[in-house]
N, C-alpha and C positions, 0 to 999 in steps of 0.2 A: 312572711308572721312566720317567724320560731321561737320556740319555747318546747316546754318540757311534754316527754311525746304519753300520753294517755292510753292507747294502746298499739296491737303490734306494731313493731318500732317499725317496720317495711311497706305498713301501707297506705302513708300519707307521706305525699310531697316533699315538704320540709325536712322530715324524716330523712328520706333516702337520700337529699343532698347532703345532708349532714355526714350520713353514712357513707358516700363516696369519698367526703373527704378523709374522714378517722381510717378508711381504707385505702384512699390515694390512688383512688380508680382516677381513672380517665375523667374528665367535666368540662363541657363547654364551658370558654369563657366567654363573660360578658359581665356590665355594670349591673348592680343593680342595691337596692337597700331594703334594708330588713327593718319588720315593727316586731317586738316580742310577744307573745299569745298574751303574756299574762298585762299588758300594756293595754291591749284591743280588749279582752275581757272588763280590766276595772271602765274602759270606757262607754262599754255597753252596758254595764251595770249604773254607769252616771245618768248616760242618756236614757234608762229608765225609768231612774226616778224623777223625771223633769218634762212635765206635760209638753211644756215647750217644744221637745227634741219628737215630737210623733211626726212622720211620716217626714223628719228631716232627711240627710244623708250629710256623715262626715266621714272626714277622709283623716287618716292615723299616716303620721311618716314620722320618721328616723331623723333626730336632729342631728343626725352622722351623715359623710359624703357619700356619696353612692361606694362601693367597692367592688371589687376584681372577684369573681365568684372561686378565682384560682385561691383567693387572699384566706377560702374558706378553711382550710385544710390545715394551718398553721394553726389558728382559733380554735377548732373543733381539735386539736391535739393537745393542745392546752387545757382544756376545758374534761378531757377523755383521753389521757395518755394512753392507755390498752382498752381498745375496743371491749366490750361486756361479750360475757360466752353467746348471748340471747341474739347478738347484730353479728355473728360469724354466717358464711353464707351457706 
């Protein structure tokens, strides 16, 4: 799950993954799918409004195919061409 960071950028796993991409640090290569945290929040809110959802489990998946984590760097660079000073090591 990826999305806007609402805490210190270095304290959460998805933010660390994006940070490693932005700084072009070495990464493990593996295939993964990602879900936007805002979609997860919307799904939780929708489930809370439906009594029939009580006690149920829901899987949220992306409609995009899996991608290599090595592809994330280029995507992160487009979204943030120059890392914020608050992200610097």
